N, C-alpha and C positions, 0 to 999 in steps of 0.2 A: 505495499501497499505506498503511496507516496506520504509525503511529511503533510501535515496542515499547512495550506497556503498556496501548496506546490500546482501550477496547473500544466505546465510543460517539463517535461525533463527526455533528455536526451544522455543515451549511454552509450562508448566504447564504440559510438559511430565511425563507418568507416565505409568509403564512397572509393573504389577502384577504374579507369576507364583505357580500356590497351592496355594494364600495365601502368597505367599515371595515377596515384594516390592523390584525389581529390580533397579527400575531408580523411584523416588519420587519429583514430583513437579517442574520438572527441568525445567529451561527456560537460554537461551541465545543466543545470534547469531554472528555470524561470517562476516568480509570488506569482500571485494573482494582483494586478493593478503596478508590477514592475515593469519600467521600461527597460529593457535591457540594451545594448548599444553591443551588438555583431559588427568589430572593426578589423581593417586590413588592408593591405594595398591589394591590386588588381591580382587577380589568379589567385588571392590567397585562400580558397572556398567560401568564403561568405554566399554567394549566390547557391552552388552547390548544397549549404548547408540548409537554405530556406525551399530549393523543391522536393530536400528529401524531407522537411519538416509540415508542409506541402502533401507531401506523398506522389509528388509529382515522377518522384524516381525513388530504384527502391534501392537501400542500402544494402552493399556486400556483406558487410555487418554491422552487431549493434543493431541497439532497439529504439525506440522514442514511444512516447505514450503522452496524452494528453485529456486532460481531464481525468488522469486514472485509468484510460483506455488506450490498449496498444492500440497505436498508428495501421499497422498494417492487416489490423483485423475489424476495426472500429472506423473506417477513413469516411466513409456518408457521414455517422454520426458525428462524425470532428467539425467536418468541414461548414458542417451546418451551423457550429457555433464561434468559427474562424473569417477570416477574408485577408484581402492583402488587395496593396498598392506598390506601385511602382512609378516614378516619372519616365519612367520608358516604355512604357503601353500605353495603346492609340485604341480608341473607341471607334465607332464606326463615327466617319466624318460626313455619311451626307443622313445622317440621324438628328435633329435636334437634341440641347442637353436633358429634355423632361423626357423626348423619345427613349433616349439611351441608357436614363435610368430608371423608367418604368418597367423596360426589358429585364434589367436585371433583376428589381423589386420583385416580379413574377416569377424568376428565375429562382431566386431565396425564397420568397412565401412571403413576402414585404405584408402584412396591412394595410388601409390605409394607406396606401404609394401616395397617393397625393400630399396627402400634408407630412411623410415621412421624407421625401422628397423636398420639400419646401423649406425643413426645419433645417437639413442637413444646408443645402446652397445659403440658409442666412448664416449658421455659425460659419463656414468659411468664406463671408463677407459677397460671395456673388449670384444673390436674388435673381440679380436684372439679366442674365445671363440662360435664365429657364426655358429660354420660346429659341436660342439662338444655333445656329447648325452647327454642329459641336466642329466643321473644317476651320470655320471664321475663329473658333476661342482663338487667346494666346497661348504661348505657351505654357504662361504662370495660368490660366484659368483652366487650361484641360489640365493641372496637376492639380488641381483643390477638384475639380468634377470626378477626374480617377480617386480623391479620398473621399469625399461623398459617397461614391460606388458604393468602398468599402466600408463604406460604415452603417448602409442599406439594412443589411438582419444582424445590425445590433450585434457585432460580435465580442464575443470575450476574451479572443489572442488575437492581435493585428500585428500582421507582417508589413513593414514599409521600408522598402530598397528606396533608399534617396529622395524620402519624399519635399523634401525642400530643394531639389537640384536645381532645378529651371526659372526659382523664384529670385525676386529683387529682394532685396535686405526688409525692407518695409513688410510686404505681403510672408518673409519667411520666417519674421517674428508674431507677424496676425497667424500664421498655421500653425506654430510652434505653443503657442497660449492656447487657440485650439484644439490642441494634440492633449495638452496637460488637462484642459479644462475637462478632456471628454475621462481621462484617466483618474481625475479626482470624483469625477460624478460618477462616474460608472464603473468604474475600477476594474479596466479594461487591461488588460497584460499586450505588452509589446513590442516586439520584434523590431529594432530600430537599427539600417544600417546609413553609412553616412559617412565622406570626405570631410565635413569639414568639423576636425574634431570641436572647433567653440561650442559650435549647435550641439556636439553629445557632451560636452561639458555644463548646460546647460538645462538638459532634457532628459539625459539618462540616468539612471538612480545605478546602474551598475555597466560595467562596460569586460566585452571579452575582446581579447585580440588576437588575429588570427595572422597563422603565417606558413603556406606551405600545406594549410592544410588543419595545422595542429593549433591546441589552446598553447600561448605564451607569456601572456599576462590575463589575469578575473581582479577581478574587485572593483570598488567604488572607482569617478573619479578622482576625489581626494587619494582613497591609497594608491592609486597609479601612480600617481602623482609622485607621491612621496618614496612611494620604492623606487623609482625612476631618477630621484633629485631632479623633479625636471620643473620650468616652469609653467607649461605648458602638455596638453593631451598632442599637441600637434607637434612637440619636442619628443615626444614618447613613440610616439608615429613614424618617424624620418627616423628615428633610430632602431626600432624594428622592422622597420621597409630595410633599410641599410644592411641589415644582416645583425646588431645589435642586440646584445639579452640587459635585458632588468640586472639590478641588485637582488640577492637573495633574499 
């Protein structure tokens, strides 16, 4: 049985592709309402780890439990309670924002979709785009519409892949504030990837650094900074990316 409050458990997770080890004996957990940063340079294994946790690909070995359920056996049940958003995913360009969100609302079985869509567009401060054709939106608006899509089913666990990557600093701050508000009010657990280390310091309760598919550091941002004797997570990121090690 999982510890009280644990909603996501990864145990000895390994994924190999034709002799290449993308994820290497990775173990960690996330608690209800925690924002956990999954960090590392390109090729570190972040995307593969998220794909494994969503059941999009099967692990070579190891196991994943979500809500105490084995992902391999209960994927459909689990996915009804989770969602995913990425700055790099496109919605159908020829549909309006309302039509796009309504389609996903139907797929997720969302009751009172009209009200839910209006609430989320207001949360991310873009209610005016509801009737706009998605292909005419700015990249920042598309990113926020994707976040609206991810929150449609009121998920308990949310995977966020660089959610503010295409946003200007003002809108990025508004998005971070909205995510923190949902965390406080709904207790949503978020797995958060970003290359913006200042953002990670502001948003994440705890972080994991990956390198070559292995965990090389884990703790709160403050704990990581103290261990590395560094002024910022950006300095830590650079040290790890260049093959350096943190102090014991």
